[in-house]
Backbone bond lengths (Angstrom), bond angles and torsions (degrees), N, CA, C in turn:
res aa  C-N    CA-C-N  psi(-1)  N-CA   C-N-CA  omega(-1)  CA-C   N-CA-C  phi
1 M - - - 1.453 - - 1.525 107.68 -
2 S 1.314 116.39 132.03 1.452 118.93 178.89 1.520 110.19 -78.25
3 R 1.297 116.33 161.07 1.463 120.39 -179.72 1.524 111.82 -67.10
4 D 1.324 117.49 -22.67 1.460 121.19 -179.09 1.526 112.54 -83.63
5 A 1.316 117.53 -15.90 1.462 120.91 -177.21 1.529 110.51 -74.24
6 D 1.319 115.20 144.57 1.460 119.73 174.58 1.523 108.77 -70.43
7 P 1.318 117.40 141.83 1.468 118.93 177.94 1.528 110.77 -70.25
8 V 1.312 115.25 152.34 1.460 120.31 174.39 1.520 107.54 -71.85
9 R 1.308 116.68 137.07 1.469 122.05 179.01 1.512 108.87 -120.41
10 I 1.319 116.63 132.02 1.459 122.71 176.93 1.517 107.34 -120.96
11 S 1.330 115.99 120.26 1.456 121.58 -177.57 1.528 109.49 -123.07
12 P 1.332 117.34 122.44 1.458 118.80 175.55 1.529 109.93 -74.88
13 Y 1.317 116.05 128.34 1.458 121.39 177.26 1.525 107.47 -89.03
14 P 1.314 119.15 127.55 1.467 120.36 -177.85 1.530 111.82 -52.76
15 D 1.314 115.87 126.93 1.467 123.23 179.55 1.525 112.45 57.22
16 G 1.322 116.69 28.08 1.458 120.26 -178.45 1.509 112.51 -151.06
17 P 1.316 116.21 -152.88 1.458 121.78 -172.31 1.527 113.49 -78.73
18 L 1.330 114.16 175.80 1.457 121.57 167.95 1.523 106.14 -91.36
19 I 1.320 117.21 125.95 1.454 121.86 176.98 1.528 106.86 -94.17
20 V 1.330 115.82 122.14 1.462 122.03 -177.69 1.518 107.94 -113.28
21 R 1.338 115.56 123.39 1.467 121.56 179.63 1.520 109.11 -118.71
22 G 1.316 115.98 129.19 1.462 120.78 178.44 1.517 111.06 124.04
23 D 1.319 115.50 176.91 1.460 121.19 -179.79 1.520 109.16 -82.22
24 V 1.316 116.46 110.90 1.461 121.38 179.47 1.521 109.87 -132.07
25 V 1.318 114.35 157.69 1.456 122.24 169.73 1.513 105.43 -121.73
26 I 1.313 116.85 128.80 1.457 122.42 -178.47 1.520 107.28 -106.93
27 T 1.324 116.55 135.36 1.455 120.96 177.37 1.521 109.18 -95.24
28 G 1.322 116.85 123.92 1.457 122.44 -179.41 1.519 111.46 -77.52
29 P 1.334 117.33 173.23 1.457 121.32 -178.39 1.527 113.18 -63.09
30 D 1.333 116.74 -21.08 1.466 120.42 178.58 1.526 112.29 -88.48
31 G 1.350 116.58 1.48 1.455 120.91 179.78 1.516 113.75 88.08
32 E 1.316 116.95 -5.34 1.464 121.11 179.17 1.519 110.17 -81.76
33 D 1.332 116.15 144.24 1.457 121.04 177.70 1.526 110.48 -76.10
34 I 1.331 115.22 139.92 1.456 122.96 174.11 1.523 105.51 -116.10
35 V 1.308 116.63 113.33 1.459 120.52 -179.82 1.525 107.93 -98.23
36 P 1.340 117.52 114.57 1.473 119.46 179.51 1.523 111.33 -61.23
37 T 1.314 116.05 148.73 1.464 120.46 179.51 1.525 111.38 -90.36
38 R 1.343 116.29 -4.80 1.467 121.43 178.33 1.523 109.15 -127.28
39 R 1.320 116.26 159.97 1.467 120.25 178.74 1.521 112.34 -82.56
40 T 1.319 118.67 -12.83 1.463 122.35 175.45 1.525 107.76 -126.59
41 V 1.346 115.57 124.04 1.460 121.01 179.58 1.522 109.24 -134.08
42 A 1.328 115.52 159.79 1.460 121.69 177.25 1.529 107.82 -114.30
43 L 1.336 116.39 122.95 1.456 121.81 179.29 1.518 110.41 -100.75
44 C 1.324 116.29 136.16 1.463 122.69 -178.84 1.522 110.96 -64.26
45 R 1.332 116.26 135.69 1.472 122.61 172.41 1.512 111.80 -116.09
46 C 1.327 117.40 -18.14 1.472 119.62 -175.25 1.523 112.20 -82.35
47 G 1.332 117.36 -21.17 1.455 121.26 179.80 1.511 114.70 84.98
48 V 1.331 118.47 4.63 1.454 121.27 -174.36 1.541 112.52 -109.84
49 S 1.303 118.64 -9.32 1.464 121.21 -178.59 1.523 110.86 -56.04
50 T 1.331 116.06 142.48 1.463 120.39 177.18 1.527 111.80 -87.94
51 I 1.334 117.46 -3.88 1.467 120.93 -179.67 1.529 110.79 -123.55
52 K 1.341 117.17 34.10 1.461 121.16 -179.47 1.519 110.40 -50.66
53 P 1.307 119.38 141.27 1.452 126.41 13.98 1.523 113.91 -85.22
54 W 1.336 116.75 0.16 1.465 120.16 -177.08 1.531 111.40 -80.72
55 C 1.304 116.11 152.51 1.464 122.55 176.71 1.522 108.86 -82.63
56 D 1.344 115.98 136.25 1.466 120.11 175.36 1.529 112.32 -115.82
57 G 1.337 116.92 8.93 1.455 121.22 177.58 1.520 114.21 90.00
58 T 1.326 117.93 -0.88 1.460 121.10 -177.69 1.524 112.30 -62.25
59 H 1.320 117.65 -22.43 1.473 120.42 179.73 1.529 111.31 -55.43
60 K 1.317 116.55 -29.91 1.475 120.13 178.65 1.534 110.89 -69.87
61 L 1.333 116.18 -38.68 1.468 120.57 -178.69 1.522 112.68 -69.38
62 V 1.356 116.41 -32.58 1.468 119.83 -177.24 1.524 111.92 -96.98
63 N 1.331 115.91 6.33 1.470 121.32 177.92 1.529 112.20 58.28
64 F 1.336 116.46 42.30 1.466 122.52 179.33 1.527 110.26 -62.08
65 R 1.305 116.30 134.18 1.467 122.17 178.94 1.522 109.19 -127.49
66 T 1.335 115.57 137.67 1.459 120.38 179.04 1.523 111.66 -90.75
67 E 1.304 117.23 -17.22 1.461 121.72 177.73 1.522 108.52 -104.73
68 P 1.331 117.39 139.29 1.459 118.09 177.29 1.527 110.28 -65.12
69 P 1.334 117.07 152.67 1.468 119.18 178.04 1.527 110.74 -62.42
70 A 1.311 116.12 148.27 1.466 120.95 178.50 1.534 110.06 -66.53
71 P 1.326 117.30 141.10 1.469 119.17 178.20 1.526 110.25 -63.21
72 E 1.308 114.47 146.83 1.473 119.04 -179.21 1.502 111.20 -83.22
């Protein structure tokens, strides 16, 4: 990465995906590189997306939560 390039930023979205901003290459489970076509992408954290590694919004349907439930 050159000194002039913006750093890659990864931000967890509450109860949702990881938002990745910047030029990244993601390695898939088969070891092949996946080069995003956009500089900002959403990566699935719930494990239910049908287009993994990308988020398709399914986390809303399955009520995915990033924080553990409060003790009773």
